[in-house]
N, C-alpha and C positions, 0 to 999 in steps of 0.2 A: 861659486853657487852651491856646489856639492858640500863644501865645508860648512856653509851656513845652514844647509838643510840638516846635516848630521848634528851640528851643535843644537839645532832646534829640537831634535829628537831626544836630547838629553833631558829636556823638560817634560817629556811625555808622562812620566809618573806623576809629576806635579799637576799637569792638566787633568789627568784621570782623577786624581784625588779631589781637585777643585770641582770637577763636574759632579762627582758623587756627593760632595758636601751640599751643593745646590739641589741636586735631585732628591736626596734624603729629606731636605727641608721642605720640599714641595709635596712629596707623596708618601713619606715614611715616618711622619712624626708620631704616629700611634704605635709603632713597634716598640716592644719592651726594652730594647737595647739602644734606642735612638740617641739619647744623650751621650752614652759611652762611645758609640760609633762616631758621632760628630766630633767629640774631643779627640778621639784617636786619629780621625782623618785630618783634623787641624794640625796635630803634632806631626803627622806624616807630610802634610803640605809644606811645613817649615823645613823639615829634614830633607825631603827630596829636592826642594828648591835650592837649598844651600849646597846639597851634594851635586846638583847639576852645574851650579856656578863653579864649584871646585874642579869639575871634570872638563871645563872648557879650556882648550889649549891656549896658552899665552894670556890668560886672564890676569890683570894687574893684581899684585899682592895686596894693594890697598883695599881692593874689594874683598879679597879672601879674608882679610882681618875681620870684617863684619859678618861674612857668611859663616866663618868658624864660630863666632859668638852664637849665631842662630842654631848651629849644630849642637853646641854644648848644652843648650837648653832643650831642644826638641828631642834629641836621641834618647836621653834618660827618661823623658816623659812617655815615649811611645811604648816601651816594653811593659811598664806597669799598667798602662791603660789597656793594652792587649790582654794581659793577665786578668784584669778586672772584667773585661768583656767575656772571656771564656768562663770565668767563675759565675757570672750572671746567667749565661746560657746553661751552665751545669746545675746550679741550685735555684735559680729564679728569684733570689733574694734581693731586697733593696739595699743600697749602700748608704752608709751614714757618712757624715762629713768627715769624721775621723779617719775614714779609709783613704782620704786624699792627702794625709799628712806627708806621704812620700814625696809630694811635689816640692817640699822644702829642699830636697837634695838638688834637683836641677835648678831651682831658684838660687840656692847658695852658690852652685857652680857658676851660673851665668852672671850673678852680681859681682862675684870675685873677679871673673874674667873681664867684665866691663870696667871694673875699677883698675885692674892692672893695665888694660888697654889705654884707658884715659891717662894713667900715670906715665906710661912710656910714650904714648902718642902714636897715632897711626903712621905718621911719616917715618918714625924711627923703627917701627915694627916691620915695615915693608922690606927693607934690605935683609933684616934678620930672617923673615919668612922665606925670602928668595933663597938664602943660603941653606936654610933648614930643608926646604923641599928639594933642593939640588943635591945636597950631600948627606942628608939624614941626621940622626941623633948623635953621630960621632962629633959633631961640631960643638956639642954642649959642654965639653970639658973646659973650653975657654970662657964659658959664661957662668961658671959656678959662683954663687954668691951675688950675682947681679940681678937686676930686675928682669932681664931676659931669662935668666935661669928660673926665677920664680914663675914667670909667665909660662915657660915650657912645663915646669913641674905641675902647675895647677891646670892649665888648659890642655895638656896632652897626657901627662902621666896619671894624674888623679882622675881625669875624665875617662880614660881608658879603663882604669881600675873599676870605676862605677859601672861602666857598660859591661865589663866582663862579669862583675858580681850579679848584675841584673840578668845577664844571659844564663849564667849558671843556675840562678833561681828558676828562670823560665824553663830551662831544660829539665831540671829536677821535677818541677810541677808537671811538665809534659810526660815524662817517663812514668811518674806515679799514676797519672790519669790513664796512660796507655795500658799499663799492666793491670790496674784496678778495674777498668771498664772493658778490658779485652778487645782493644782496638786492633784490627788486623787490616793489612793491605788488601786482603781478599775481598773485604766488604766494599772498599773503594773501587776495585776492579769490577765487581758484580753490579755496582751502582751504574757504571758507565757502559758495561757490556750487556747487562741483562735488565737494567732498569730497576734493580732491587732497591728497597728503602735503605737509607743510611741516616745515622744521627747527624743533625745539623752541625753540632760541635765537632764531630769526627771529620766531616767533610771539610770544614774550614781549617782544621789542623792540617789535613793533607794538602789543601790549596796553598797554605802559608809556608809550607816547607820549602817550596821552590824559590820564592823571593827571598826568604831568610838565607838560604844557601848562596844565592847570587849576590846579595848585599855583602855577605861575609867574604866571598871571593873578591869582590871589588875593593874591600878595605885592605886586603893583603897587598895590593899593588901600590907603588909609589906614584906621586903625581907626575914625575918625569916619565915613567912608563906609560901612564894613561894619556899624557900629552902626545906621545909618539905613536900610540895605538888607539886612536879615537873610536875605531869600530867596536872595541871591547865594551866600553861603558854604554855605547848605543845599543848593542845587542842585549846586554844585561838589563837596560832600562825598558826595552820593548817587552821582554819576558816578564819583568816585574809588573809592568802595566797590565798585561793580560791576567796575571794572577790576582792583582788588585780588583779587576773587573769581577771575577768570579767570587772573590771574598765578599765584596760589597753587595753583589746580587744575592748571595746566600744569606747575608745578614738580615734581609727582609723576612726571613722565615724564623726569626727569633722566638715567636710564640709557639712553634712546633718543636716536637722532640725529634721527629724523623721527616725526611722528604724523599721523594723519588725523582728520577730524572724528568719525568713528564711534568711533575709539579714545578720543578725548578725552571723548566722551559716555558711554562705558562705563568710566570710571575706577574706579567702584565696582562692578566686574564681578561680584563674588560676592553683591551685595545686589540680587537680582532677584526678580520676582514668579514664582510657579510656572507661570503661564500662558505665560511667554516663556522657560522654561528651555531648550528645545531650541535656538532661534536664538542665545541668549547663549552656550551652551556650544560651538556651532559657531564663533562668533567667537573664543572662548578658545582652541580647538584650532588654528585658523588662525594666530593670533598667536604661540602657543607654538612652532609649527613653522616660523615665519618665520626663515630664515637659519640653521637648525640644521644640524649636520654629519650625515653618514650614520652615523657611529659612534653618535651620540646616538640616532638613530632606531632603530637595531638594539637598543640597550639598552632603549629605551622599548617596542619591540615585544615583547621578552621579558617585561617587567613586565606588559604588557597580557595576555599569555598566562597568566602566573601568576594575575593577577586573575580571568580567566575561569575558570581551573581551580578556583579557590577558591569561586567563586560559582555554578557550574553544573556538572552532570555531563555533560561533553562529551568526545567522542573527540578524539584529536590532530588528525585530519583536519578535524573540525568547528571546532576552535579555530583552526587555520591558515586556514580559510576565512573565519572572522570577522575575524581579524587582517588578512588580505589586503583584505577589503572596507573595514575601518576605515582602514587606511593608504593604500589605493588612493584612497579618497575624499579623505583629508586631503592627499595629495600631488598631487591633480588638481583643485584648487579652481576652475579656470576653466570657462567654457562656450564654446559655439560662437561666441558674439558676441565674446569676447576673442580667440579664434584668428583670426576674420575681421578684427578691427581690427588685430591684430598683422601679419597678411599685407598689409593695406592700407598701413600706414605703412612696412613694410619693402620690399615688392615694387612697389606702385603708386607710392608717393612716393619710393622709393629712398633711404630714410633711411640705409641701410648705406654710402652714399658719404661720410658725415661721418666724418672720420679719428678723432675722439676719442669716437665713439659708445660708450656703456656700457649695461650692464643697467639701471642706475639711471635713465638718460635715457629709455629705453623705458618703464620702469615709471611714471615721472612723466607721460609723454605719454599713457599708457593709464589712468592713475589707479588703479594697482594696485601691487604690490610686486615687487621683482626676483626673489624666490624663485619666485613663480608663473610669471614669464616664463621663467626658467631651466628649470623643470620642463616647461612647455609645449613649449619647443624640444626638450628631451631626448626627450619622449614622441612628439612629432609627426614630428620629422625624424631622430631617433636620433643627434643631434649635440649637442655642448655649444654654448653661445652663441658663443664665439669661433670655433669650427669652422664654425658656420652662417654667421657674419658673413664669414669669409674665403672660404667657398665662393661666396657671392653676389658678393663683390668680384672673385674670380678669373673667374667667369662673365662679369661685366661687362667685365673686362680683355680677355677673348678677343674679345668683340664690338668693343671699342675698337680692338684691333689689326687686326681685319678692316676696320674703317671708316677707320682711319688707319695704313696700312702703313708710312709713313715716320716715325711718331712715335717719339721717344726713350723709353728705359725710364723715366726720371724723370717724363716727362709722363704716361705710361700709369699709373704708380704713383699720382701725385697725383689723376688723374682717376678712379681706381678706389677711392679712399678710403684708400690706404696712406700712412703718414707718410714713408716713404723708399723709394728704389729697392731698397736691399739687403733690407729687410723684404719688399717685394713679390716680389723674386726668390726668396727662401727659401720663402715660403709658396706661390708658384706652383709651384715644383718639388716641394714636399711633396704638393700636391694632384694635380698632373697627371703627376708623374714626370719632367718635363723643364723646362728653363728657358724663359722667355718667348721668347728668340731661337730656341731649338730648335723650340718649338711653332709659331712664325711661319714657319719654313722648311718644316715639314711640313704646314702648314695647307692649301696647294693640293691635297695628295694626299688630304686627308680628304673 
């Protein structure tokens, strides 16, 4: 009974992938990566099913013949599909039919393997595979020049060369992305520990590292070893299934650049218990209003007014009051603590002196989003974020000029957080009405 249960657990990744195939079809067909994910899941379904059959102790070699054919096709498909998925997340571009020409490689491998299997015959391949799995590649010396030698060379040697080549390409692509985009484990840690936002593609890379390593570990063991240590493939498959769950859940956020742990946890946002309806709908409103234009808000405000008029007998003044309260709360989602923290990093820590500082940088530092920071600055200082940033830098430049009367304009610009002296000069004149040199000359009279 326990053996049957453990053997059943070998198919857990296959069951997980099949479940996500059906679930994506039912509720995620509008996501931008839907088709790529479905093809990737289908390739994974074939691979994990064949791998589970291979891992069952005592499985007849006649069955392994056909499961190996499935592996020869599915494994070379999964890696390019995964690369195309990440490329779609990164650039958001549509793929042309020519991008799928790589599929000729697994098709060629599979067709040749089927042809060799048919030529030799499953009945003759069975004792050969039994010997191969028991003693390893050392037995091939006596099969040189035979159809069994050709079978091994094509279905094992060439197949592994293709897989290694694809893995090398995937690793190179991953390293280039990591170094170019500045991916750090710190962001993954802050995502889970502090709820900080993280790029969707970065999160999925972190999630996929675990199953990739576990699959690699499993490949290193012989079938004889796996047959006598069934617990090992079972444990590996359980971990792989958990990683697949998080990977597929996060694939539903393909339209977003970043997500937070709260957003990921509320992926099924409309399926909530009535007792938590209020908090869930507040989260929904905040996320819907994140990064939207003023024109969108005005149209939405009109629709809210129409809805109120249809559902309650209210005067125009009462309707406007309700709309002002609703949108006032939605557009001011911060509290005093956020304002205090914002002022701390900007004024006390002088974060404004960083030349490339952006709204996104501030939002990530404060674990919120840039829309909230923008609205906070607009309502608190009556300035846009760039205007607020330049005002702080110009004020700092004035103090720098007082303390360093002989400093050159390029030095003052760099010290105050400007990228160039010309930019500094233009912004200083726009804010003060005079150039830095004119201001420096008039400074003793002030």
